[in-house]
C-alpha positions in Angstrom: 79.0 118.1 112.9 81.5 121.2 111.0 85.5 119.6 110.2 87.5 121.6 111.5 89.2 123.4 108.7 85.5 124.8 107.9 85.0 126.2 111.2 88.4 127.7 111.4 87.3 129.4 108.0 84.3 130.6 108.8 85.5 132.3 111.9 88.4 134.0 110.2 86.2 136.0 107.7 83.7 136.6 110.5 86.4 138.7 112.2 87.5 139.5 109.1 84.3 140.9 108.1 83.9 142.6 111.5 86.6 144.1 111.5 86.3 146.1 108.1 85.0 149.9 108.9 81.8 150.5 107.5 80.1 153.4 105.6 79.3 154.9 108.9 82.8 154.8 110.2 84.4 156.0 106.9 81.8 159.0 107.2 83.6 160.4 110.5 86.9 159.3 109.7 86.6 161.5 106.3 84.9 164.3 107.8 87.1 164.4 110.5 90.1 164.6 107.6 88.5 167.1 105.9 87.6 169.7 108.8 88.4 168.8 112.5 87.8 166.6 115.6 85.1 169.0 116.1 83.0 168.5 112.5 84.2 164.6 113.3 82.2 164.2 116.8 79.1 166.6 115.1 78.9 163.7 112.3 79.4 160.6 115.1 77.0 162.5 116.6 74.0 163.1 114.0 74.9 166.0 112.7 76.5 165.1 109.3 75.1 164.0 106.2 72.8 160.4 107.2 72.6 159.5 103.8 75.4 156.9 103.1 74.4 154.9 106.0 70.4 155.1 104.6 71.6 153.9 101.0 73.8 151.4 103.5 70.2 149.7 105.2 68.6 150.4 101.7 71.8 148.7 100.1 70.6 150.6 97.0 73.3 153.2 96.9 73.8 156.5 94.9 70.0 154.9 92.9 68.3 157.1 95.9 69.6 160.9 94.5 68.3 160.2 90.7 64.9 161.0 91.5 66.1 164.2 93.4 68.1 165.3 90.5 64.9 164.9 88.3 66.8 162.2 86.3 65.1 158.7 87.7 65.6 155.1 87.2 
């Protein structure tokens, strides 16, 4: 089956990845620190910029904005 060392390494990596905040958490935290609590709550409820989330889902990053700026890839 699995060796104990391999299983413990796998569990440690999974827990580590689970604890790392994603782009949504970082966006809400940044907006809260820049503005105030109301701004953070509005962002968390969908009132903020949703593009970073869609970039993360598509895995495209900033490349998607190049077309909006007129300098497509």
